[in-house]
N, C-alpha and C positions, 0 to 999 in steps of 0.2 A: 654431539652432532645434532642439529635441529631437524625438523620434519622435512623441510625442503631438500636438505642434503641427503637424508635417508631415502626419500622418494626417488631422487635422481640416481642414486646408487642401485636401486632395485629396478630402475627403468619404468617407474610408475608415474602416472600423471596426477599430481596433487590438485585437489579442488580447493581453490583459494576463495574464501568467503569473507565478505565484509558485512558486519551487523551494524546497522545504523539505528540506534535506539538510545534514548536518554535515560532509560531505566537500567541502571548498572547491574542490578541483581539478575535481570532477565538476560542481558548480554553476556555477562560474566559466566552465568550458568551454561549458556549455549556454547561459549568458547570451550569451557571445561569438558562438556559432554562430547562435543565434536572432536576436539583434539585428543581426547582420551583414546579415540579410535584412529588408527593410522589411515592416512588418505585425505585429511583435512588440514588446512591452515586457516586460522580465523583471526581477522583484525576487527577492532571495534572503533565506532565513531559515535560520539554523543551529541554532536551538532551537525547541521547542514554543512557549515563551513569545513568542519573537520572531515566529513565524508568526501567532499570534493577534493580536498587536499590529499587524502589517503589514495584516492584513485589516481590523481596526478602523479604522486610520488612513487606509487607501487605498481603502476600499469594496470591493465584490465583485470578485473576479478571474474572468476567463473560465475559467481552468484553474489548479488547484493540483496540483503534482506532489509527492507525499509519499513520502519514503523511509520504509519501514516501521520500520527500526531506528534510532530517534533516541535520543540519550543521555539526555534528560530526560523521555522518555515511552515506556513500554513497551506492547507489544501494539497493540490497535486503538482504545484510548481516545482517542488524538490524532486519529485519522481521524474519529471521531464528533464531536468538538469542532469540527474544521475544516469538516466538512459543515454543521453547524449555523451556524457563524459566517459561512461563505461562501455559505450557501443552495445547496449542491451544487457540482458542478464539480470535485470532489476525486478524483484518481486515485492509486492506489498506484504508485510508481516505485521498483522494488526488484529485487534479484537474490537475496534470501535467503528470502522467504516461500514456504512450501509451498502447494500448491493448495487445501487446506481453508481456510487463512487467507484466501486470495484469494476463495474462495467466500463466506466469512463477510463479508468486506469488501463484496462486491457486494450481499449481502443487506442490509447496513447502509446502502446507498445510495451506495456509491462509484461514480464515473463511469467506472471501468475499471481495468485493470491494465496497466502499461507496463513491460516488462522493461528492466533497465538495459543489456541486450545489444542493444537496438533501435538500428539505425543512425540517425545524426543526420538523414539525409535523410528517413527514414520518420517520425521523431519529429515533424518539422514538420507533416506531414499528420495524424498522430495527434492532436496538440494542437488542430488546427483542427476535427477530428471531434468531440472532447470539448467544445470551445468552442461548437459548434453545438447542443449539447444531447444528443448521442448518447453511448452507452456503448461504450467500446473494450475488446475482449477478443481477444487473439491467437488465431489459428486453432488453433495447436498446444495451447493451454491447453484450448480446447473439446474437442479430440480426447482429451486425457488424462482430462478429467472424464467424458466419455462412455464411455471404455474401462473405467472402474472398475466401474460397475454396483454389484454387491455388493462391499463392501470386503473385502480380504484379512483373514484371521484373525477375520472376523465382527465387526470393530470398528464400533460405532455412530458416526454422523456426529459427535456431540459428542466421543466418544473420539478420533476421528481428528484433530479439530481441536486437542484438548488435547495429543495426541502431537506435533503440529507446533509448538505453543507450547513444549513441553518441549524440542524440538529448537532452538528459538530461545534457550534458556537461561533462560526465565521460571520463577520459583518459583510455588508453589501460590497464594500470596496475589496475585501479579501476574496469574496466569491468571484467577483469580476476578474481579479488577477489570476485566480486559479483556473477559471474557465475561458480566459481570454474574451471577456465580454465587457462592454461599456457598463458603468455603474447604473446608468439610467435604465438599461435593459434588465439588469438584475432587479431594480426596484419594481419595474412593471411586472416581472415574473412573480415577485413576492406578493404583490397585490392580487394577481390572478390566483395564486395558491390560496390566499386567505379567503377569497370569494368562493372558490371551489370547495373549500373545507368548511365553509360557513363559520369562519372565526374572524376576530377583529384585528389581531396582530400576529407577528412572527412567533412570539412565545406560544400563543395558543395553537398556532399552526403546527409547531413541533410536538406539542402535547397530543394534538389530534392525530398527527402522523404516527406517533408511537403507539397510540391506542388502536390504530387501524392496521398496525403491522408494516407500515411503509418504512419505518426506520429501524 
């Protein structure tokens, strides 16, 4: 008898989780650890297309953990699609996104940000928090956001976000698609970033941003 049937017999509400991550070692480990404990049912998706199909075929998940850096979907576009398809309950599960990207994700309706460095024991509690309808944000992330106030180099919030996307390796067209901006606007912002950081090109801007703690 599977977990769904066992939970039904006990009158318990099973937390259905979808892990969207192309790193099979990470996703398989998560599934093993979570399903080892009664109360969780975990499905896996290794592509954006597969994730959307899983939600369509299996109905709403209590929690969707989305790796930011998926091979077939750049930026935050997949987050937006999954939030719409799953009617919420989608959290970024990543170790690569800078805090402006995480802020943007939360503004778009993400149910939280879960660092991949989170211990497996804490992850179980975090998943339950998100499944209950709450938004999870690590305390250290809140501290970092609050510490910035006025951004270094007088970068505007949009410029800081674009700088982080440059750091993720996205091209202007991909950044525009991710942020719903015209490519010409993105180009202007990249030029402005370079001027404010006193660098010549986007590569130098990313290096300067990392040295300054912006990425």
